[in-house]
C-alpha positions as CSV (number, residue, x, y, z in Angstrom):
1,X,129.8,160.2,75.8
2,X,126.3,159.2,77.1
3,X,124.5,155.9,76.6
4,X,120.8,155.5,76.0
5,X,118.0,153.1,75.2
6,X,115.3,153.8,72.6
7,X,112.0,153.9,74.5
8,X,109.5,154.7,71.7
9,X,108.4,152.2,69.1
10,X,109.6,153.9,65.9
11,X,111.8,157.0,65.9
12,X,113.0,158.9,62.8
13,X,116.8,159.3,62.6
14,X,117.3,162.6,60.8
15,X,120.3,164.1,59.0
16,X,120.0,167.3,61.0
17,X,118.6,168.3,64.5
18,X,115.2,169.5,63.2
19,X,111.8,168.0,62.5
20,X,111.8,168.6,58.7
21,X,115.3,167.3,58.1
22,X,115.9,164.4,55.8
23,X,115.0,161.0,57.3
24,X,118.2,158.9,57.1
25,X,116.8,155.8,58.9
26,X,114.7,154.8,61.9
27,X,115.4,153.6,65.4
28,X,113.4,150.8,67.0
29,X,112.4,150.2,70.6
30,X,115.1,148.6,72.7
31,X,118.0,149.6,70.6
32,X,121.1,150.9,72.4
33,X,122.7,154.1,71.2
34,X,125.6,156.4,72.1
35,X,124.9,160.1,72.4
36,X,127.6,162.4,71.0
37,X,125.9,165.8,71.2
38,X,122.6,167.4,72.1
39,X,120.9,170.4,70.4
40,X,117.5,171.9,70.4
41,X,115.7,168.9,71.7
42,X,117.6,166.4,69.6
43,X,120.5,164.1,70.3
44,X,123.2,163.1,67.8
45,X,123.3,159.4,68.3
46,X,125.4,156.5,67.0
47,X,123.9,153.0,66.7
48,X,125.9,149.9,67.6
49,X,126.6,149.4,63.9
50,X,128.2,152.9,63.6
51,X,125.3,154.5,61.8
52,X,124.7,158.1,63.0
53,X,122.0,160.8,62.9
54,X,119.8,163.0,65.0
55,X,116.8,161.7,67.1
56,X,114.4,163.4,69.5
57,X,116.0,163.3,73.0
58,X,112.6,162.5,74.5
59,X,112.6,159.2,72.6
60,X,115.7,158.1,74.6
61,X,116.3,157.0,78.1
62,X,119.8,157.6,79.4
63,X,121.5,154.6,81.0
64,X,124.8,154.2,82.9
65,X,128.0,152.7,81.3
66,X,127.7,149.7,83.6
67,X,124.1,149.1,82.4
68,X,125.3,149.5,78.8
69,X,127.9,146.7,79.3
70,X,125.4,144.6,81.2
71,X,122.8,144.8,78.3
72,X,125.6,144.0,75.9
73,X,125.6,140.5,77.4
74,X,121.9,140.3,78.3
75,X,119.5,137.8,76.8
76,X,117.2,139.5,74.3
77,X,114.3,138.6,72.1
78,X,113.3,140.2,68.8
79,X,109.8,141.0,67.7
80,X,109.1,138.6,64.8
81,X,105.5,139.7,64.0
82,X,105.0,142.8,61.8
83,X,103.3,144.5,64.8
84,X,103.2,143.3,68.4
85,X,100.8,144.8,71.0
86,X,102.2,146.0,74.3
87,X,99.8,145.8,77.2
88,X,99.5,146.0,81.0
89,X,98.5,143.3,83.5
90,X,94.8,144.1,82.9
91,X,95.4,143.6,79.1
92,X,94.9,147.3,78.4
93,X,97.2,148.8,75.8
94,X,100.0,150.9,77.3
95,X,102.7,153.1,75.7
96,X,104.5,152.4,73.4
97,X,101.3,150.5,72.5
98,X,102.9,148.4,69.8
99,X,106.4,147.3,68.7
100,X,107.5,146.8,65.1
101,X,109.2,143.8,63.7
102,X,112.9,143.8,64.7
103,X,112.4,145.7,68.0
104,X,114.6,144.5,70.8
105,X,112.9,143.1,74.0
106,X,114.7,142.5,77.3
107,X,112.6,140.0,79.2
108,X,112.2,140.6,82.9
109,X,114.0,138.0,85.1
110,X,112.4,134.6,85.1
111,X,111.5,134.8,88.8
112,X,109.4,137.9,88.0
113,X,107.4,136.3,85.2
114,X,103.8,135.4,86.1
115,X,101.8,132.2,85.7
116,X,100.8,133.3,82.2
117,X,104.4,133.3,81.1
118,X,103.8,130.6,78.5
119,X,101.4,133.0,76.8
120,X,103.1,136.3,77.5
121,X,106.4,137.8,78.5
122,X,107.1,140.7,80.9
123,X,109.3,143.3,79.4
124,X,112.1,144.9,81.4
125,X,111.3,148.6,81.2
126,X,113.4,151.7,82.3
127,X,110.4,153.1,84.2
128,X,108.3,151.5,86.9
129,X,105.3,150.6,84.6
130,X,104.9,146.8,84.0
131,X,104.5,145.8,80.4
132,X,103.8,142.5,78.6
133,X,104.0,141.2,75.1
134,X,102.6,138.0,73.7
135,X,105.1,135.1,73.5
136,X,104.1,134.3,70.0
137,X,105.2,137.8,68.8
138,X,108.9,137.4,69.9
139,X,111.7,135.0,69.2
140,X,115.4,134.5,70.2
141,X,117.8,135.4,67.4
142,X,119.3,132.1,66.2
143,X,122.9,131.3,65.7
144,X,124.5,132.6,62.5
145,X,123.3,130.2,59.8
146,X,125.6,127.9,57.9
147,X,123.0,126.3,55.7
148,X,122.0,128.4,52.7
149,X,118.7,126.7,52.1
150,X,117.5,127.3,55.7
151,X,118.7,130.9,55.7
152,X,117.0,131.5,52.3
153,X,113.7,130.0,53.5
154,X,113.7,132.0,56.7
155,X,114.6,135.3,55.0
156,X,111.9,134.9,52.3
157,X,109.3,133.9,54.9
158,X,110.2,137.0,56.9
159,X,110.2,139.3,53.9
160,X,106.9,138.1,52.5
161,X,105.2,139.3,55.7
162,X,105.7,142.8,54.5
163,X,104.1,142.6,51.1
164,X,102.1,145.8,50.7
165,X,103.9,147.7,53.4
166,X,104.3,151.3,52.0
167,X,107.6,152.5,50.7
168,X,109.2,155.1,53.0
169,X,112.5,156.8,52.4
170,X,114.7,155.9,55.4
171,X,111.9,153.5,56.6
172,X,113.0,150.5,58.8
173,X,109.8,149.3,60.3
174,X,106.6,147.4,59.5
175,X,104.8,150.7,58.9
176,X,107.2,151.7,56.1
177,X,110.4,150.5,54.5
178,X,113.0,151.4,51.9
179,X,114.9,148.8,50.0
180,X,117.9,148.5,52.3
181,X,115.7,148.8,55.4
182,X,113.8,145.7,54.3
183,X,117.0,143.6,53.7
184,X,118.7,144.8,56.9
185,X,115.6,143.9,59.0
186,X,114.9,140.4,57.6
187,X,118.6,139.4,57.7
188,X,119.1,140.7,61.2
189,X,116.5,138.3,62.6
190,X,118.4,135.5,60.9
191,X,121.7,136.5,62.5
192,X,123.2,138.2,59.5
193,X,123.9,141.8,60.3
194,X,124.0,144.2,57.4
195,X,124.9,147.9,57.2
196,X,122.0,150.3,56.9
197,X,122.5,151.5,53.3
198,X,122.5,149.5,50.1
199,X,125.8,151.2,49.1
200,X,127.5,149.5,52.1
201,X,125.5,146.2,51.8
202,X,127.2,145.8,48.4
203,X,130.3,144.8,50.2
204,X,128.7,142.0,52.3
205,X,129.1,138.3,51.6
206,X,130.6,137.1,48.3
207,X,129.8,137.9,44.8
208,X,128.0,135.4,42.6
209,X,127.3,135.4,38.9
210,X,123.8,136.1,37.6
211,X,123.6,132.5,36.2
212,X,124.3,131.1,39.7
213,X,121.7,133.0,41.6
214,X,120.0,131.2,44.5
215,X,117.1,132.3,46.7
216,X,118.2,134.6,49.5
217,X,120.9,136.3,47.4
218,X,121.0,140.1,47.4
219,X,120.9,141.6,43.9
220,X,122.0,145.2,43.3
221,X,121.2,147.8,40.7
222,X,122.0,151.5,40.8
223,X,120.9,152.7,44.2
224,X,118.7,149.6,44.9
225,X,118.8,146.2,46.5
226,X,116.4,143.3,46.1
227,X,116.2,139.7,47.5
228,X,116.2,137.0,44.9
229,X,113.4,134.5,45.4
230,X,114.1,132.0,42.6
231,X,112.5,131.6,39.1
232,X,113.5,135.2,38.2
233,X,111.4,136.7,41.0
234,X,112.7,139.3,43.5
235,X,111.3,140.7,46.7
236,X,111.9,144.4,47.4
237,X,110.7,147.7,48.7
238,X,110.0,149.7,45.6
239,X,109.5,153.4,45.5
240,X,108.1,153.2,42.0
241,X,105.5,150.6,43.0
242,X,104.8,152.3,46.4
243,X,105.8,149.5,48.7
244,X,107.1,146.0,49.3
245,X,106.3,143.9,46.2
246,X,107.4,140.9,44.1
247,X,108.9,141.7,40.6
248,X,110.3,139.6,37.8
249,X,113.3,139.6,35.5
250,X,111.3,137.7,32.9
251,X,109.8,139.9,30.1
252,X,106.9,137.5,29.7
253,X,105.6,138.0,33.3
254,X,103.1,140.7,34.3
255,X,105.4,141.8,37.1
256,X,108.4,142.3,34.8
257,X,110.7,145.2,35.7
258,X,112.8,146.1,32.7
259,X,114.8,148.6,34.8
260,X,115.8,145.9,37.3
261,X,116.5,143.3,34.6
262,X,118.7,145.6,32.4
263,X,120.1,147.4,35.4
264,X,121.4,144.3,37.1
265,X,124.9,145.0,38.4
266,X,125.9,142.1,40.6
267,X,124.7,139.8,43.4
268,X,126.0,138.9,46.8
269,X,125.5,135.7,48.8
270,X,125.5,136.2,52.5
271,X,125.8,132.6,53.8
């Protein structure tokens, strides 16, 4: 079995090894994957959470088993801005040009960082080209939260950055999201790792009654997941409304969604 790093900013993960196959999810720059098979320019890959699909082989850079293990312990940063520019020493844009929220960045060793390190960070790259990213666009992933209020605030602040981002089936980036892609992304940057699909996210955390909902809880209806915001409001990536939006369970509100209100199944608290 081969190991690889994702070297493009956003890569579709398809159900089959062809361009027009169903998009199951997306890979982001810096993710590590295992390669199980190769066919017609595509690689069947497995993400570290076990999710599998087919990605273009050219979007991957093969690494050794020893490098895989080394990166497993390496210090990483995550992109925390919806979009972060990637540039060269002359401040000119350079491939992959930008990184999406949630992308993994491996900083170059401290002794290789330049005098502008307070403003920018050099990215360790598999090729010889030097790349930088602005310091304000990345953050270390914090320790797993134990305080529900802090977790809720951080998740909602992260999620609200994506208001208006288009709905995209299988989307997992700041250019397009589906419902479980949104919840997985914003929770991962708050050290709560969720499975990719809402059907599996239903088993995370502990169940809470509707009357006991608190901000940050995940609420499930048939084939859909939303983030409860408080005061009967929810944040979600909605196919019906074309993107990330805020809806309400209250019939007297303009943003009322009868289907979500009456289709309420159960809620899960992650912290």
